[in-house]
N, C-alpha and C positions, 0 to 999 in steps of 0.2 A: 472938359473929357473927365467920365467917370474912371474913378482907379480899378472899380470893380471889374472892369472888361480883361485887366490882367488876372484876376485870380482864379485859383482853380478848385473846383467843386471835390467833397470828398473828405475832409479834414476834418475829424470826430475829435471835441473836448471831452473828457472825460472826468469826473467828479469823485473823489474818495469819499469815504462812508467808513466809518470805524467803530466796532459793535463791540462789547465784550462776550466772550463765551462762557458758559457754566462754570470753566474753573477758574475764571476771571481775569482771564487773558485778552488780549485784544486778537481783534479779526479784522483785516482790511480788506477791502472791496471796493472795484473801479465797478462805474456804470458809465453806460453814456449820456453826457447832459447837453451837448449843443451839435448841430452838424453845420458847417460853416462853408465859406468862400474864404479862400486866401493863398499865401503863394509862401512857400516855405524854402530858404537857400541856405547852402554851406557856408559857413564864415572859410575863409581861406586862415592859414596858420597866422599870417599877419594881423586878422581881423578878427581873430578871437578875443573876447573881451572878460575883465573880471567887472562881476554884475554886481560886486560888493564888497565891502571890508574884508569878508571871510575868504575872497577869492574862490570864488563858485566860476570856473568857464563856462562860456556858452561857447557851442560848435554849431548853431545851425540859428536863422532868424526867421521869423514868422511876420509878415502883414497879413493884415484883414480887418474888415468893418468894424465898430466899435461894439461889443457882445459882452454877456456877464461871464469874464474868465478872470479867473484869481489865481495868484503864485502856487497855491496847492493845487491845482487842476494839472490836466497832462494831454498830450496832443500827439494823435494818433492819424498817420497819413500812408498809406501804402502798406502797412502792415508794419510799419516803424513805429515806434512808442519814443517820444521826444516828453522829458520833465522840463516843466515852464521855469523858468530861472531870474525873468524880471519882465515884468509890461511897463510899455512906456506909449505915453500919448504925445506925438513927435509934435514939439511947438505948440502943446494945448489947443489945436485946433478942433479938435472934437472931431476929427472926420476917420481915421482910423489907428487902430493899434500896431505897435511894434514889440514884439515879443522874444526874445531872448531865450533860446531852448538848448537844453545838453542830449545828445543823444543815448537812451537808456538803452546798453547792451545787454 
């Protein structure tokens, strides 16, 4: 059974670009990088994770097929933006990604 049949379409992965302006400051812009299918679920208060030693908490988890996604990207779905906190290839099967997200307010 293919895991893809449980996924929803319309998830956008955006990648950040940082450029310098004429005054030497930086300008951060986000551009659509990928359009993928996946499933995003909210973590309960008990399930929220500390993704690293700096105690960054995840509020949601996304599952998707393998794709060019890095931790500096962000995810947009139904007008809601999520920062990527941690990307994992569960059990190193190389079949799908499990990505911990934090809701951007």
